[in-house]
RODREN-400953 format. One line per 10 residues: number of its first residue (from 1); for each residue z, y, x of C-alpha. Coordinates in steps of 0.05 Angstrom, whole numbers, plus 32768, in hexadecimal, padded with zeros to 4 digits. Last residue first. Layout:
% residues N
NUM = Z/Y/X | ...
This chain:
% residues 680
680 = 8A0E/84D6/855A | 89F5/8500/8597 | 89B9/8529/8591 | 89C5/855C/85C6 | 8A09/8565/85A9 | 8A28/853F/8575 | 8A30/8538/852D | 8A2F/84F9/84FD | 8A77/84F5/84F6 | 8A73/852E/84CC
670 = 8A4E/84F8/849E | 8A7B/8503/8457 | 8A8B/854C/846A | 8A47/8565/8464 | 8A3C/85A4/8486 | 89F2/85B9/849C | 89E8/85CE/84DF | 89E3/861D/84E6 | 8A28/861F/8511 | 8A08/8603/8554
660 = 89BE/861A/8554 | 899D/85DA/8534 | 8973/85A5/8547 | 8957/8572/8516 | 8950/8529/8527 | 8928/84FF/84F0 | 8931/84CB/84B9 | 88FC/84BC/8487 | 88DA/8483/84A8 | 8920/8465/84AA
650 = 8928/8462/845B | 8967/8492/8445 | 8996/8466/8427 | 89D3/846E/8456 | 89C8/84B6/8451 | 89A2/84E9/8479 | 89BC/852B/847F | 8992/855C/8454 | 894B/8575/845F | 893A/8554/841A
640 = 88F8/8531/8430 | 8907/8528/8478 | 894A/850D/8470 | 8973/8528/84A8 | 8999/8506/84EB | 89C0/8540/850A | 89B5/8560/8547 | 89E1/859D/8568 | 89C2/85D4/8599 | 89ED/85FB/85C5
630 = 89D9/85E4/860E | 8994/85D7/8614 | 896B/85A1/85F3 | 8958/8574/862A | 891A/8583/8657 | 88D7/857B/8647 | 88B1/853D/8665 | 887A/8534/86A0 | 883A/851C/8696 | 8818/84EC/86CC
620 = 87D4/84F9/86E8 | 8793/84D8/86EC | 877C/84DA/86A3 | 87AB/8518/8695 | 8772/854E/869B | 8743/851E/8672 | 8772/851B/8639 | 8784/8561/863D | 873D/857D/8634 | 8729/8544/85FD
610 = 876E/8556/85D7 | 8759/85A1/85DC | 8713/8598/85C4 | 872F/8575/858C | 8764/85A7/8576 | 872D/85DC/8573 | 8700/85BF/853A | 8722/858C/850C | 876B/85AD/8516 | 8751/85EE/851B
600 = 872F/85ED/84DA | 86E6/85E5/84D5 | 86DF/85AE/849F | 86C0/85DA/846A | 8694/8615/845D | 867F/8615/84AA | 8693/8648/84E3 | 869C/867F/84AB | 8694/86C1/84CA | 86AE/86F1/8501
590 = 8671/870A/852E | 8682/86EC/856E | 8687/86A1/854A | 86BD/8671/8544 | 86EA/8644/8570 | 8725/8652/8595 | 8747/861D/85CA | 8790/862B/85E5 | 87B1/860F/8620 | 87F8/8605/8636
580 = 8800/85D7/866F | 8831/85AE/869B | 8868/8599/8668 | 882A/858E/8634 | 8819/85C9/8605 | 87EC/85DD/85CD | 87CC/8617/85AB | 8795/85FF/857C | 8766/8631/8559 | 8730/8638/8529
570 = 8717/867F/8514 | 86E7/868C/84D7 | 86F9/864F/84B0 | 86F5/867C/846C | 8735/869F/8487 | 8756/868D/84C2 | 8769/8649/84DE | 879E/863B/8513 | 87BA/85F5/8532 | 87F8/85F2/8557
560 = 8814/85D2/858D | 883D/859F/85AD | 882A/8567/85D9 | 8853/8537/860A | 8825/8505/862D | 8839/84BC/862A | 881E/84B9/85DE | 87D8/84B9/85FC | 87B0/84FD/85EC | 8765/84ED/85CA
550 = 8773/84D8/8586 | 87B5/84FE/8589 | 8798/8540/858C | 8780/8533/8545 | 87C6/852E/8525 | 87BF/8584/8530 | 87CE/8594/84E7 | 8814/8566/84E3 | 882B/8520/84F2 | 8835/851D/8542
540 = 880F/8561/8550 | 8831/858A/8525 | 8877/8561/852E | 8871/857C/8579 | 8870/85BD/8561 | 88B4/85B2/853C | 88CC/859D/857C | 88B0/85DD/85A1 | 88CB/860A/856B | 8914/85ED/8579
530 = 8913/85F1/85C2 | 88FB/8635/85C0 | 8937/8645/8590 | 8969/8624/85BF | 8943/8647/85FB | 894F/868F/85DA | 8917/86B4/85E2 | 88F4/86E7/8613 | 890D/86CD/865B | 88DC/86DF/868F
520 = 88BD/86AE/86BD | 88A7/86D2/86FE | 885C/86D4/870A | 884E/86D6/8751 | 882F/8713/876E | 87E7/870A/8788 | 87E2/8704/87CF | 87AF/8731/87F9 | 8791/8737/8836 | 879C/86F1/8854
510 = 8772/86E4/8893 | 8742/86B8/8896 | 8713/86DD/88BE | 86E5/86E6/8889 | 8718/8708/885B | 874D/86E6/8832 | 8762/86E7/87ED | 87A3/86CE/87CD | 87BC/86A9/878E | 8791/86C6/8759
500 = 878E/86BE/870F | 87DA/86C4/86F5 | 87E9/86C3/86AF | 8830/86E7/869A | 886A/86B7/868D | 8893/86A6/8655 | 88D9/868A/865B | 88FE/866E/8616 | 88FA/8622/861F | 88C7/861D/864F
490 = 888F/8606/8624 | 88AB/862A/85EE | 88A4/866F/8611 | 885D/8654/862E | 8840/8660/85EB | 8839/86AC/85FC | 8803/869D/8632 | 87DE/867B/85F9 | 87E2/86B5/85CE | 87D6/86EC/8609
480 = 8799/86C0/8620 | 8777/86C2/85DC | 8781/8713/85CE | 87A0/8718/8589 | 8786/872D/8547 | 87BB/873A/850F | 87B0/870C/84D4 | 87D5/86D7/84F6 | 8801/86B2/84BE | 8838/86E2/84C0
470 = 8811/871B/84C5 | 87F7/8716/8482 | 883C/8732/846A | 8828/8775/848B | 8844/879F/84C7 | 8806/8791/84EB | 8811/8777/8533 | 87F2/879F/8562 | 87D4/877E/859E | 87FE/8775/85DB
460 = 8815/8730/85D1 | 883F/8722/8610 | 887C/86FF/85F7 | 88A1/873E/85F0 | 886D/8752/85C5 | 8872/8716/8597 | 88BA/871D/858E | 88B2/8769/857C | 8877/8756/8548 | 88A6/871B/852A
450 = 88DC/8754/8526 | 88A8/8784/8501 | 8898/874E/84D1 | 88DA/8747/84BD | 8905/8709/84BC | 8903/86FB/8473 | 88B7/8718/846F | 88A3/86EA/84AD | 88C8/86AC/848A | 88A5/86B6/8441
440 = 8861/86C3/8464 | 8871/867F/848A | 8883/865B/844C | 8845/8673/8428 | 8817/8660/845F | 882A/8619/845F | 8811/85FC/84A9 | 8824/85B6/849B | 8859/85AD/84D7 | 8868/85EF/84CC
430 = 887E/85E5/8484 | 8898/85A7/8495 | 88C9/85C6/84D0 | 88DE/85FF/849A | 88F4/85C9/8470 | 88CE/85BF/8427 | 88D5/85D9/83DF | 8891/85DB/83B9 | 884C/85BD/83D3 | 881E/85FA/83BE
420 = 87D4/85EA/83B9 | 8793/860B/83C8 | 8782/85DC/8403 | 876E/861B/8428 | 87B6/8635/8427 | 87CB/866F/83FF | 87E9/86B4/840A | 87E6/86E1/83CF | 87E6/8732/83E4 | 87E4/8762/83A2
410 = 87C9/87A6/83AF | 87ED/87E4/839D | 87E1/8808/83E2 | 8824/87F9/83FA | 881D/87AB/83EC | 883A/8783/83AF | 8843/873C/83C5 | 8833/8705/8392 | 8845/86C5/83AF | 8835/867C/8395
400 = 8864/8645/83B6 | 8873/861D/83F4 | 88BF/8629/83E3 | 88EB/8629/8418 | 8926/85FA/8434 | 8940/860C/8473 | 8947/85CA/849D | 8931/85F1/84DD | 896C/8620/84D0 | 896A/8664/84C7
390 = 8995/8693/84E7 | 8964/86D0/84F8 | 8954/86B4/8539 | 8939/8679/8518 | 8912/86A5/84E8 | 88FB/86C2/852B | 88E3/8684/854D | 88C3/8673/8509 | 8893/86AC/8509 | 8883/86A3/8553
380 = 886D/865D/8542 | 8840/867C/850B | 880D/8699/8538 | 87E1/8660/8540 | 87E4/865F/84F6 | 87AA/8693/84F0 | 879A/86B0/853C | 876D/86EB/8523 | 8740/86FB/855D | 873E/8731/858F
370 = 8709/8719/85C8 | 870C/8735/860E | 8735/8708/8634 | 8729/86C0/8620 | 86E8/86D3/85FA | 86C9/86EC/863C | 8685/870E/8630 | 8654/86F8/865E | 8623/86DD/862D | 85E6/86B1/8637
360 = 85F0/86A3/8677 | 863B/8694/866D | 8630/8663/863B | 8665/864A/8608 | 8697/867D/8614 | 86D3/8692/8640 | 86E0/8650/8661 | 8722/865A/8684 | 874B/8625/86A8 | 878B/8622/86D1
350 = 87AA/866C/86CA | 87E4/8668/86ED | 8821/8684/86C6 | 884D/8663/86F3 | 8879/8635/86CC | 8849/862E/868E | 880F/8621/86B4 | 87D5/863F/868C | 8795/8626/8664 | 8759/8650/8646
340 = 8728/8630/8619 | 86FB/865E/85EF | 86C3/864F/85BC | 867F/8663/85A3 | 8653/864B/856B | 860E/866E/856A | 85FD/86B9/8561 | 85F0/86C8/85A5 | 85AA/86DA/859F | 857F/86E7/85DA
330 = 854D/86B7/85C7 | 8560/8697/8586 | 858D/865F/8588 | 8577/8617/857B | 85A0/85EE/85AB | 85D8/8621/85A6 | 85D8/8616/8557 | 85CC/8649/8521 | 85FD/8648/84E9 | 8604/861A/84AB
320 = 8613/85D4/84C9 | 85FA/85A8/848B | 8606/8568/84AC | 8636/8574/84EA | 8614/857A/8529 | 8626/85BE/8535 | 8670/85A7/8533 | 8669/8570/8564 | 863E/85A3/8593 | 867B/85D0/8597
310 = 86AB/859C/85AA | 867A/857C/85E2 | 8679/85C7/85FE | 86C1/85D0/85F3 | 86D8/8590/8614 | 86A5/8594/864E | 86B9/85DA/8663 | 8709/85CD/8660 | 8703/858C/8683 | 86E2/85A9/86C0
300 = 870F/85E0/86BD | 874B/85AE/86BF | 8730/858C/86F7 | 8729/85CC/8725 | 876E/85E6/8714 | 8760/8633/8711 | 8792/8656/8737 | 8766/867F/8769 | 875C/8683/87B1 | 872D/86BD/87C1
290 = 8701/86BC/8805 | 86E2/86F8/8811 | 86A3/8705/8833 | 8682/872E/87FC | 867A/877A/87E6 | 8692/8764/87A5 | 86D3/874F/87BA | 86E3/8799/87CF | 8732/8790/87D4 | 8755/87C6/87B1
280 = 8787/879F/8782 | 8758/87B8/8749 | 871F/8796/876D | 8743/8756/8775 | 875A/8756/8727 | 8714/876C/8715 | 86F1/8733/873B | 8722/8706/8723 | 8712/8713/86DE | 86C4/8703/86E9
270 = 86DA/86C7/8714 | 86FA/86AA/86D3 | 86BD/86B3/86A3 | 8694/8698/86D7 | 86C0/8653/86E5 | 8695/861D/8708 | 86C8/85E2/8711 | 8686/85B4/8725 | 8672/85E5/8758 | 8648/85C1/878D
260 = 8631/8593/8759 | 8626/85C7/872B | 85D5/85D7/8739 | 85CE/858B/8745 | 857F/8586/8755 | 8559/854E/875A | 8512/854F/8770 | 84FA/8510/876C | 84F0/84E8/87B4 | 84A6/84CA/87C1
250 = 8498/850D/87EA | 84D5/8502/881C | 84B4/84B7/8831 | 8474/84D7/8833 | 8489/8511/8864 | 84B6/84DD/8891 | 847A/84B3/8896 | 844B/84E8/88AA | 847B/84FF/88E1 | 84A4/853A/88DF
240 = 84A2/857F/88FF | 845A/856B/891A | 8433/85A5/88FA | 840C/8577/88C9 | 844B/8558/88BE | 8472/8597/88A9 | 8434/85A8/887E | 8438/856B/8858 | 8480/8575/884F | 8473/85C0/8836
230 = 843D/85A0/8808 | 8467/856A/87E9 | 8497/85AB/87DB | 8467/85CA/87B9 | 845A/858D/8786 | 84A2/857D/8781 | 84B2/85C9/876C | 8479/85C2/8738 | 8498/8585/8719 | 84D7/859D/871D
220 = 84CF/85DC/86F5 | 8513/85F6/86D8 | 8544/85D9/870C | 8511/85D3/8746 | 8500/8620/8742 | 84B4/8625/875A | 849A/8659/872B | 84DE/8680/8724 | 84E8/8682/8777 | 849B/8691/8785
210 = 8488/868E/87CD | 84CD/868B/87E8 | 84DA/864A/87C4 | 84B3/8612/87E6 | 84E2/8613/881B | 851C/8604/87F7 | 84F7/85C4/87DC | 84EA/85B1/8823 | 8531/85B3/8836 | 8542/8588/87FA
200 = 850E/8552/8817 | 852C/8556/8857 | 856E/854C/883E | 859C/858B/8844 | 85E4/8581/8859 | 85EC/85BA/8883 | 85CA/85E7/884D | 8611/85D8/8824 | 8610/85A4/87E8 | 8604/85AB/879D
190 = 85B9/85A8/87A4 | 85A1/85E6/8780 | 85E2/860D/8785 | 85F9/85F8/87C6 | 85B7/85F5/87E5 | 85A7/863F/87CD | 85E7/865D/87DF | 85DB/863B/882C | 8591/864C/8830 | 859D/869D/881F
180 = 859B/86C2/87DD | 85AE/869E/879A | 85A2/86D2/8761 | 8584/86A0/8738 | 854A/869E/876A | 8543/868C/87B3 | 8546/86C7/87CE | 8542/86C8/881B | 856E/86E8/8847 | 8598/86B2/886A
170 = 855A/868B/8882 | 853C/86C9/8898 | 8575/86DB/88C6 | 8576/8692/88E2 | 852F/8697/88EB | 8533/86DD/890D | 856B/86C6/8936 | 8547/8685/894A | 8506/86AD/895B | 852D/86D3/898B
160 = 853D/871C/8981 | 8530/8761/899F | 84E9/875F/89AB | 84D4/8734/896A | 84FA/876D/8944 | 84C8/87A0/8960 | 848E/8776/8950 | 84A5/8767/8907 | 84B6/87B9/88FE | 846A/87C5/8917
150 = 8452/8795/88E3 | 847B/87AC/88AE | 846E/87F6/88B8 | 841F/87E8/88BC | 8425/87BF/887C | 844D/87F6/8857 | 8419/8826/8868 | 83E7/87F5/884C | 8408/87E6/880F | 83E4/881D/87E0
140 = 839B/87FA/87F1 | 83BC/87BB/87D8 | 8408/87AA/87D4 | 8449/87D0/87CF | 847B/87A4/87B9 | 8491/878F/8804 | 84B2/87D7/87FA | 84C4/87E0/884C | 84F3/881B/8852 | 8520/880D/881C
130 = 8512/87C5/8817 | 8531/87BB/8862 | 854B/8774/8864 | 8516/8754/8835 | 84DB/8779/885A | 84F3/8771/88A3 | 84FF/8729/8895 | 84BC/871E/886A | 849B/873E/88AF | 84C2/870D/88DA
120 = 84AE/86D4/88AF | 8467/86E5/88B8 | 843D/870C/8882 | 83F7/86EE/8878 | 83EE/86F6/882A | 83B5/86DF/8801 | 837A/8701/87E0 | 8341/86D0/87CE | 8303/86FC/87BE | 82DB/86DE/87F9
110 = 82E9/871C/8825 | 8331/8714/8811 | 8330/86C7/8833 | 8311/86E1/8871 | 8348/871A/8878 | 837D/86EE/886C | 835E/86BF/88A0 | 8364/86FA/88CC | 83AB/8708/88BF | 83BE/86BD/88C8
100 = 839F/86C1/890C | 83BF/8704/891E | 8404/86ED/8907 | 842F/8728/8912 | 8473/8722/8931 | 8465/8710/8976 | 843D/86D0/8962 | 8445/868C/8981 | 848D/866D/8960 | 847D/8686/891B
90 = 8432/8665/8922 | 8443/8638/88DE | 845D/8678/88BD | 8471/866C/8873 | 8467/861D/8865 | 8477/8602/88AA | 84A4/8636/88C1 | 84D3/862B/887F | 84CF/85DF/8886 | 84E4/85EB/88D0
80 = 8521/860D/88C1 | 853F/85D7/8897 | 8525/85A5/88C0 | 8550/85AA/88FE | 858E/859C/88CD | 85B5/85DC/88C7 | 85F4/85EF/88F2 | 85C6/8611/892B | 85A7/8644/88FB | 85EC/865C/88EC
70 = 8600/8664/88A3 | 8604/86A0/8877 | 8623/869D/8831 | 85FE/86BF/87F9 | 8603/86D0/87B1 | 85E8/8719/87B2 | 8608/8751/8786 | 864D/872B/879A | 8682/86F8/877E | 8679/86B4/877E
60 = 868E/8679/8758 | 86BD/8639/874B | 86BC/861D/8795 | 86F2/85E4/879C | 872E/85F4/87CB | 8762/85D5/87A3 | 877E/8614/8789 | 8733/8629/876E | 8706/864D/879B | 86DE/8690/8798
50 = 86B0/86A2/87CE | 86A1/86E8/87DC | 865A/86EA/87E2 | 8635/870B/8820 | 8609/874A/8822 | 85D2/8740/8859 | 85EA/874C/88A6 | 85B3/8773/88CA | 857B/875F/88EF | 855F/879F/8911
40 = 8515/87B2/8909 | 8524/87E7/88DB | 8552/880F/890C | 85A0/880A/890D | 85D1/8826/88DB | 85C6/87F3/88A8 | 85C7/87F0/885D | 857B/87FC/8858 | 8585/8844/8838 | 8563/8862/8876
30 = 8550/8832/88A9 | 8561/8861/88E3 | 8534/8869/8927 | 84F4/8872/8905 | 84C4/883F/891C | 849F/885C/895D | 8452/8869/895A | 8425/882B/894A | 83F7/8819/898A | 8400/87CE/897F
20 = 83F1/87D6/8937 | 83B2/87F9/8943 | 837F/87BF/8946 | 83A1/878D/8919 | 83AE/87C8/88E7 | 8361/87DB/88E7 | 8358/8792/88D6 | 8386/8795/889A | 8363/87D7/8882 | 831E/87B1/8886
10 = 8339/8776/8860 | 8350/87AB/8829 | 830B/87D1/8825 | 82E7/878A/881E | 8317/8772/87ED | 8312/87B1/87C3 | 82C9/87A4/87C9 | 82D3/875F/87AE | 82FF/8772/8779 | 82C4/87A5/8762
């Protein structure tokens, strides 16, 4: 039966060869083809909008098809020749239909071995006008399609040169992964423009039209190499290259570098950029635009690397109880996730964004779409409000058991993971060691509503519930908003909104839209912001975030706060340097304990932050923070008592505390110690 069908099909093909020159004219319009010309007409295929970092590095593309057209004359000569050799060896001789090739196909069909005989011109016509010429139609039902395709190919050859047809073909082909056209394929497979392809790389790409998934050089390098070498052999047979050139190129391994052309890939960030650009009325999804963003390529690379290695280290712990990324169930995202986002504290420019562990597996952007409990990473806002309420940083409070009667009759008993209460301590020590009981007391004393209003002024839009537990981060927040809120401490009272785009240019390089600058907005007394930041420096120096200093050298000023929610469900570190405010979150999409033990912010999130920042500052100098603002006074205190140090206070117990003028402790015998800005 199969042989009979092949004979029928071969007879039909023969009829096509005889009838094709006398076919009726093609339809004048290519309905639904995306063009207003005839079916044979070459139309400009959809282009990508290219997304760049602040330094000009390509970080992503936007569009239904990722494509950037390239002129044939800009390509090495062997690029086009490779495709001609394998796809259409009589391309320069036929009129759009290869009669010899069709005859050979007929012969093969009669022998039970059906194969295609479409020329490059026919492929171009079908790919460029899929609504008029459906290339998926095969067999007997495909004969009318074949007739239209051959007629259109012959008509195209009358109106365009071979060079124009080959150029259009190279820019049209699907190379897999959503990469269309030879330039996009070259960038993504080899990390370079098609204008810099080697002979072996050109042959590798020419191997793909037959089956992009089958000969994918990333996934199937052995198959790709075998077909690449076939292409090279054909090129030599057809005198495009010498036998020696073919042999030398054939010996080379298939080497791909899918991220070399975009080492700072930022797909989660690009999704936000696309949405913002379209909201501004720029149709970047239609392609052809250049979007210059705020991303710092170096920091983006550091963020991706640190997050990946940090999550792997957690999964490699003995007895880790969750599914790992390496052994994940197909289609499932129940493995450990993470998020990193960094902003410039002065401009609000988003410098890095990694919204999840693997964009291909999950496009959900945890930096802007997730709502997670921040745990103790929320406490700096509570302490800021307590300072605003008149409490000094050396105020003594008891880290003690609390039993708070709630409106519903339940008893709320805050406690820490260690199950201990450490007794009286200063506010500073309570923040440094992240004691929950003290934070709840401060929140209730200052008023949870007041804390919520401060959070709102700092840009946190999610509701802060009016419950004592909100003082220790029980109300959910958006991660990017939490990180942006921390800029108030870095900037001594000024908060900045996140900014993603610098400008958008059209194909001619004209700026069509410029994003407004993010103006700093004062939301907190600079003196209070300074005191909180100084406390947060202590958190890194000797508190819950000392793991940061395993990676970040002392020359770089660092302040920040860890956060861990109940049962180790969410692990956070939000930290700052003079140049960067960044946050790291680790957890599972469905909230559940990361691990029974040792999954706190200081042991899970802070090391990721430290690795990222250390790499960022490898080849750059760190700035310094400003001196204390006017209106602050200092005193040398005893760390154990919170009182003014005496001559008998050991040197390792002495520290400098900052006070709003008028809130400092009064000790007549040591009044000589007072002075503005730390003077003694």
